[in-house]
A tleap script that builds the chain and sets N, CA, C and O, in Angstrom:
source leaprc.protein.ff14SB
mol = sequence {
  NMET ARG LEU ARG SER ARG ARG GLY ALA VAL
  PRO ALA ARG ALA ARG LEU THR GLY GLY ILE
  THR PRO GLY THR VAL PHE MET PRO PHE HIE
  PHE ALA GLU ALA ALA ALA ASN LEU LEU THR
  HIE ALA ALA LEU ASP PRO VAL ALA LYS ILE
  PRO GLU TYR LYS VAL CYS ALA VAL ALA VAL
  GLU PRO ALA GLU VAL THR SER ALA ALA CYS
  GLU GLU PRO CGLN
}
set mol.1.N position { 0.538 -1.750 0.196 }
set mol.1.CA position { -0.353 0.082 -0.396 }
set mol.1.C position { 0.972 1.117 -0.313 }
set mol.1.O position { 2.091 0.718 -0.636 }
set mol.2.N position { 0.723 2.509 0.163 }
set mol.2.CA position { 1.007 3.139 -0.201 }
set mol.2.C position { -0.149 4.605 0.841 }
set mol.2.O position { -1.354 4.402 0.993 }
set mol.3.N position { 0.394 5.648 1.284 }
set mol.3.CA position { 0.318 6.264 2.072 }
set mol.3.C position { 0.602 8.116 1.106 }
set mol.3.O position { 1.545 8.662 0.533 }
set mol.4.N position { -0.710 8.435 1.395 }
set mol.4.CA position { -0.091 9.730 0.303 }
set mol.4.C position { -1.218 11.103 1.587 }
set mol.4.O position { -2.322 11.118 2.132 }
set mol.5.N position { 0.147 12.114 1.464 }
set mol.5.CA position { -0.473 13.435 1.587 }
set mol.5.C position { -0.696 14.654 0.621 }
set mol.5.O position { -0.604 14.687 -0.606 }
set mol.6.N position { -1.051 15.760 1.619 }
set mol.6.CA position { -0.444 16.715 0.021 }
set mol.6.C position { 0.772 17.116 0.232 }
set mol.6.O position { 0.927 18.108 -0.479 }
set mol.7.N position { 2.120 16.802 1.060 }
set mol.7.CA position { 3.584 17.011 0.924 }
set mol.7.C position { 4.273 15.850 0.498 }
set mol.7.O position { 5.466 15.754 0.207 }
set mol.8.N position { 3.326 14.909 0.492 }
set mol.8.CA position { 4.243 13.262 -0.563 }
set mol.8.C position { 3.525 11.519 -0.383 }
set mol.8.O position { 2.529 11.147 -1.004 }
set mol.9.N position { 3.928 11.073 0.122 }
set mol.9.CA position { 3.663 9.522 -0.738 }
set mol.9.C position { 5.075 9.097 0.071 }
set mol.9.O position { 6.114 9.737 0.229 }
set mol.10.N position { 4.681 7.751 0.520 }
set mol.10.CA position { 5.582 6.600 1.402 }
set mol.10.C position { 4.922 5.436 1.138 }
set mol.10.O position { 3.693 5.384 1.182 }
set mol.11.N position { 5.744 4.303 0.815 }
set mol.11.CA position { 4.754 3.044 0.286 }
set mol.11.C position { 4.819 2.537 1.239 }
set mol.11.O position { 5.981 2.585 1.642 }
set mol.12.N position { 3.840 1.760 2.246 }
set mol.12.CA position { 3.933 1.383 3.715 }
set mol.12.C position { 3.949 -0.205 3.736 }
set mol.12.O position { 3.881 -0.693 2.608 }
set mol.13.N position { 4.010 -0.944 4.590 }
set mol.13.CA position { 3.240 -2.088 4.817 }
set mol.13.C position { 1.663 -2.739 5.622 }
set mol.13.O position { 2.028 -3.604 6.418 }
set mol.14.N position { 0.877 -2.667 5.639 }
set mol.14.CA position { 0.089 -2.490 6.488 }
set mol.14.C position { -0.656 -3.699 7.526 }
set mol.14.O position { -0.381 -4.863 7.233 }
set mol.15.N position { -1.641 -3.459 8.794 }
set mol.15.CA position { -1.994 -4.611 9.496 }
set mol.15.C position { -3.034 -3.626 9.970 }
set mol.15.O position { -2.813 -2.542 10.510 }
set mol.16.N position { -4.174 -4.158 9.692 }
set mol.16.CA position { -5.421 -4.041 10.007 }
set mol.16.C position { -6.061 -4.633 11.500 }
set mol.16.O position { -6.329 -5.821 11.681 }
set mol.17.N position { -6.183 -3.911 12.181 }
set mol.17.CA position { -6.448 -4.496 13.796 }
set mol.17.C position { -7.542 -3.345 14.324 }
set mol.17.O position { -7.619 -2.122 14.213 }
set mol.18.N position { -8.299 -4.326 14.919 }
set mol.18.CA position { -10.079 -3.368 15.677 }
set mol.18.C position { -9.160 -2.357 16.634 }
set mol.18.O position { -9.482 -1.169 16.662 }
set mol.19.N position { -8.321 -2.694 17.212 }
set mol.19.CA position { -8.000 -1.695 18.174 }
set mol.19.C position { -7.671 -0.803 18.396 }
set mol.19.O position { -7.413 -0.668 19.592 }
set mol.20.N position { -7.401 0.584 17.394 }
set mol.20.CA position { -7.785 2.036 16.546 }
set mol.20.C position { -8.885 1.898 16.173 }
set mol.20.O position { -9.566 0.994 15.690 }
set mol.21.N position { -9.035 3.221 16.535 }
set mol.21.CA position { -10.322 3.462 15.934 }
set mol.21.C position { -10.427 4.258 14.588 }
set mol.21.O position { -9.551 4.990 14.128 }
set mol.22.N position { -12.009 3.909 13.879 }
set mol.22.CA position { -11.828 3.474 12.875 }
set mol.22.C position { -11.412 4.757 11.672 }
set mol.22.O position { -11.884 5.668 12.353 }
set mol.23.N position { -11.182 5.078 11.117 }
set mol.23.CA position { -10.585 5.933 10.060 }
set mol.23.C position { -8.789 6.863 10.807 }
set mol.23.O position { -8.522 8.061 10.902 }
set mol.24.N position { -7.991 5.664 11.164 }
set mol.24.CA position { -6.614 6.367 11.910 }
set mol.24.C position { -6.084 5.790 11.098 }
set mol.24.O position { -6.515 4.884 10.385 }
set mol.25.N position { -4.804 6.404 11.145 }
set mol.25.CA position { -3.537 5.499 9.827 }
set mol.25.C position { -2.471 5.514 11.477 }
set mol.25.O position { -2.647 6.418 12.294 }
set mol.26.N position { -1.570 4.543 11.691 }
set mol.26.CA position { 0.071 5.285 12.774 }
set mol.26.C position { 0.785 4.572 11.980 }
set mol.26.O position { 0.710 3.380 11.682 }
set mol.27.N position { 1.590 5.514 11.612 }
set mol.27.CA position { 2.687 5.158 11.355 }
set mol.27.C position { 3.953 5.598 12.204 }
set mol.27.O position { 4.316 6.773 12.258 }
set mol.28.N position { 4.839 4.168 13.112 }
set mol.28.CA position { 5.936 4.754 14.013 }
set mol.28.C position { 6.672 6.027 12.786 }
set mol.28.O position { 6.534 5.825 11.579 }
set mol.29.N position { 7.574 7.534 13.411 }
set mol.29.CA position { 7.900 8.395 12.933 }
set mol.29.C position { 9.582 8.282 13.289 }
set mol.29.O position { 10.461 8.741 12.559 }
set mol.30.N position { 9.846 7.467 14.754 }
set mol.30.CA position { 11.119 7.742 15.091 }
set mol.30.C position { 12.147 6.961 14.144 }
set mol.30.O position { 13.285 7.370 14.372 }
set mol.31.N position { 12.123 6.103 13.287 }
set mol.31.CA position { 12.941 5.933 12.716 }
set mol.31.C position { 12.850 6.311 11.069 }
set mol.31.O position { 11.856 6.314 10.343 }
set mol.32.N position { 14.386 6.658 10.719 }
set mol.32.CA position { 14.415 7.104 9.769 }
set mol.32.C position { 14.072 5.874 7.913 }
set mol.32.O position { 14.211 6.214 6.739 }
set mol.33.N position { 13.719 4.808 8.382 }
set mol.33.CA position { 13.599 4.313 6.976 }
set mol.33.C position { 12.377 4.258 7.406 }
set mol.33.O position { 11.935 3.388 6.655 }
set mol.34.N position { 11.482 4.571 8.098 }
set mol.34.CA position { 9.803 4.620 8.206 }
set mol.34.C position { 8.619 6.511 7.270 }
set mol.34.O position { 7.582 7.172 7.327 }
set mol.35.N position { 9.815 6.367 6.660 }
set mol.35.CA position { 9.531 7.477 5.942 }
set mol.35.C position { 8.230 8.862 6.360 }
set mol.35.O position { 7.838 9.941 5.916 }
set mol.36.N position { 7.947 7.801 7.625 }
set mol.36.CA position { 6.421 9.205 7.838 }
set mol.36.C position { 6.553 10.851 7.899 }
set mol.36.O position { 5.619 11.634 7.730 }
set mol.37.N position { 7.653 11.128 8.124 }
set mol.37.CA position { 8.207 12.549 8.164 }
set mol.37.C position { 7.856 13.424 7.491 }
set mol.37.O position { 7.759 14.619 7.771 }
set mol.38.N position { 7.559 12.696 6.209 }
set mol.38.CA position { 7.378 13.201 4.303 }
set mol.38.C position { 6.251 13.693 4.055 }
set mol.38.O position { 5.843 14.431 3.158 }
set mol.39.N position { 5.567 13.006 5.329 }
set mol.39.CA position { 4.081 12.978 5.069 }
set mol.39.C position { 3.576 14.523 5.590 }
set mol.39.O position { 2.691 15.226 5.102 }
set mol.40.N position { 4.534 14.816 6.857 }
set mol.40.CA position { 3.727 15.918 8.075 }
set mol.40.C position { 4.577 16.805 7.299 }
set mol.40.O position { 5.550 16.634 6.565 }
set mol.41.N position { 3.727 18.068 7.797 }
set mol.41.CA position { 4.074 19.303 7.755 }
set mol.41.C position { 5.034 19.929 8.972 }
set mol.41.O position { 5.080 19.592 10.155 }
set mol.42.N position { 5.821 21.015 8.223 }
set mol.42.CA position { 7.061 20.990 8.567 }
set mol.42.C position { 7.582 22.254 9.722 }
set mol.42.O position { 8.710 22.496 10.152 }
set mol.43.N position { 6.131 22.977 10.029 }
set mol.43.CA position { 5.716 23.612 10.706 }
set mol.43.C position { 6.173 23.889 12.533 }
set mol.43.O position { 5.264 23.742 13.350 }
set mol.44.N position { 6.639 24.018 12.699 }
set mol.44.CA position { 6.669 24.209 14.456 }
set mol.44.C position { 5.316 24.921 15.064 }
set mol.44.O position { 4.421 25.554 14.506 }
set mol.45.N position { 5.520 24.582 16.340 }
set mol.45.CA position { 4.287 24.999 17.127 }
set mol.45.C position { 4.873 25.626 18.345 }
set mol.45.O position { 5.645 25.183 19.195 }
set mol.46.N position { 4.296 26.766 18.194 }
set mol.46.CA position { 4.359 28.166 17.919 }
set mol.46.C position { 4.931 28.724 19.392 }
set mol.46.O position { 5.430 29.844 19.498 }
set mol.47.N position { 4.770 27.643 20.692 }
set mol.47.CA position { 4.380 27.234 22.285 }
set mol.47.C position { 5.934 26.209 22.345 }
set mol.47.O position { 6.773 26.531 23.186 }
set mol.48.N position { 6.187 25.130 21.513 }
set mol.48.CA position { 7.008 24.320 22.546 }
set mol.48.C position { 7.813 24.357 21.433 }
set mol.48.O position { 8.756 23.721 21.903 }
set mol.49.N position { 8.215 24.671 20.099 }
set mol.49.CA position { 9.351 25.099 18.740 }
set mol.49.C position { 9.275 23.217 18.173 }
set mol.49.O position { 10.314 22.704 17.758 }
set mol.50.N position { 8.109 22.479 18.229 }
set mol.50.CA position { 8.916 21.156 18.176 }
set mol.50.C position { 7.263 21.009 16.499 }
set mol.50.O position { 6.127 21.464 16.367 }
set mol.51.N position { 8.143 20.171 15.711 }
set mol.51.CA position { 7.433 19.972 14.244 }
set mol.51.C position { 5.802 18.841 14.772 }
set mol.51.O position { 5.556 18.015 15.651 }
set mol.52.N position { 5.190 19.362 13.817 }
set mol.52.CA position { 3.791 18.405 14.471 }
set mol.52.C position { 3.567 17.312 13.978 }
set mol.52.O position { 2.626 17.199 13.193 }
set mol.53.N position { 4.349 16.252 14.298 }
set mol.53.CA position { 4.552 14.558 13.153 }
set mol.53.C position { 3.270 13.786 13.500 }
set mol.53.O position { 3.111 12.755 12.846 }
set mol.54.N position { 1.743 14.275 14.964 }
set mol.54.CA position { 1.237 13.668 14.969 }
set mol.54.C position { 0.030 13.516 14.505 }
set mol.54.O position { -0.774 12.739 15.021 }
set mol.55.N position { -0.307 14.472 13.156 }
set mol.55.CA position { -2.052 14.862 13.737 }
set mol.55.C position { -1.244 15.236 11.573 }
set mol.55.O position { -0.307 15.993 11.321 }
set mol.56.N position { -2.060 14.392 10.505 }
set mol.56.CA position { -1.755 14.328 9.617 }
set mol.56.C position { -2.831 13.682 8.347 }
set mol.56.O position { -2.861 12.511 7.967 }
set mol.57.N position { -3.446 14.518 7.982 }
set mol.57.CA position { -4.309 14.002 6.340 }
set mol.57.C position { -3.612 12.638 5.530 }
set mol.57.O position { -2.540 12.635 4.926 }
set mol.58.N position { -4.380 11.710 5.678 }
set mol.58.CA position { -2.927 11.051 4.296 }
set mol.58.C position { -4.569 10.450 3.769 }
set mol.58.O position { -5.672 10.428 4.316 }
set mol.59.N position { -4.140 10.086 2.676 }
set mol.59.CA position { -4.646 8.941 1.349 }
set mol.59.C position { -4.230 7.371 2.031 }
set mol.59.O position { -3.173 7.204 2.639 }
set mol.60.N position { -5.390 6.118 1.784 }
set mol.60.CA position { -4.719 5.388 1.912 }
set mol.60.C position { -4.508 4.823 0.021 }
set mol.60.O position { -5.324 5.196 -0.822 }
set mol.61.N position { -3.423 4.005 -0.305 }
set mol.61.CA position { -3.318 3.579 -2.030 }
set mol.61.C position { -3.353 2.385 -1.980 }
set mol.61.O position { -3.495 1.944 -0.840 }
set mol.62.N position { -3.281 1.668 -2.762 }
set mol.62.CA position { -3.361 0.345 -3.085 }
set mol.62.C position { -1.971 1.047 -4.074 }
set mol.62.O position { -1.996 1.971 -4.887 }
set mol.63.N position { -0.484 -0.074 -3.470 }
set mol.63.CA position { 0.571 -0.316 -4.555 }
set mol.63.C position { 0.388 -1.352 -5.442 }
set mol.63.O position { -0.703 -1.905 -5.585 }
set mol.64.N position { 1.642 -1.729 -6.205 }
set mol.64.CA position { 2.204 -2.436 -7.136 }
set mol.64.C position { 2.515 -4.242 -5.472 }
set mol.64.O position { 3.288 -4.149 -4.519 }
set mol.65.N position { 1.897 -5.102 -5.689 }
set mol.65.CA position { 1.914 -5.875 -5.080 }
set mol.65.C position { 4.336 -6.723 -5.269 }
set mol.65.O position { 4.582 -7.065 -6.425 }
set mol.66.N position { 5.142 -6.842 -4.608 }
set mol.66.CA position { 6.013 -7.422 -4.969 }
set mol.66.C position { 6.184 -8.693 -3.556 }
set mol.66.O position { 5.672 -8.754 -2.438 }
set mol.67.N position { 7.161 -9.574 -4.305 }
set mol.67.CA position { 7.899 -10.845 -3.461 }
set mol.67.C position { 8.052 -10.349 -1.759 }
set mol.67.O position { 7.518 -10.827 -0.757 }
set mol.68.N position { 9.016 -9.190 -1.913 }
set mol.68.CA position { 8.828 -8.530 -0.373 }
set mol.68.C position { 8.057 -8.140 0.380 }
set mol.68.O position { 8.103 -8.037 1.605 }
set mol.69.N position { 7.048 -7.821 -0.582 }
set mol.69.CA position { 6.293 -7.775 0.528 }
set mol.69.C position { 5.059 -7.887 1.332 }
set mol.69.O position { 4.349 -7.234 2.096 }
set mol.70.N position { 5.189 -9.349 0.628 }
set mol.70.CA position { 4.340 -10.302 1.175 }
set mol.70.C position { 5.000 -11.395 2.575 }
set mol.70.O position { 4.884 -12.377 3.308 }
set mol.71.N position { 5.819 -10.074 2.080 }
set mol.71.CA position { 7.107 -11.789 3.375 }
set mol.71.C position { 6.702 -10.895 4.650 }
set mol.71.O position { 6.573 -9.676 4.539 }
set mol.72.N position { 6.483 -11.667 6.038 }
set mol.72.CA position { 6.108 -11.041 7.160 }
set mol.72.C position { 7.177 -10.565 7.687 }
set mol.72.O position { 8.259 -11.111 7.468 }
set mol.73.N position { 7.076 -9.492 8.453 }
set mol.73.CA position { 7.930 -8.465 9.044 }
set mol.73.C position { 8.571 -9.207 10.103 }
set mol.73.O position { 7.993 -10.178 10.591 }
set mol.74.N position { 9.993 -8.754 10.605 }
set mol.74.CA position { 11.026 -9.520 11.688 }
set mol.74.C position { 10.475 -8.762 12.354 }
set mol.74.O position { 10.733 -8.694 13.556 }
savepdb mol mol.pdb
quit
């Protein structure tokens, strides 16, 4: 699958679960290989002076299926 925002698009792997609110997407942003920060806004919070990494509207799109995409994460 691919996640797309107004700022960019990144390939991603999905795991569907009933443990989060419908319409919610979670993607870790602590790791460079996750590329989540490519989707978020670069503006800083005026008080805390930190980027807004936790709120971003995205579209979930199908992507080409490759053999690597079908492997279970380790």
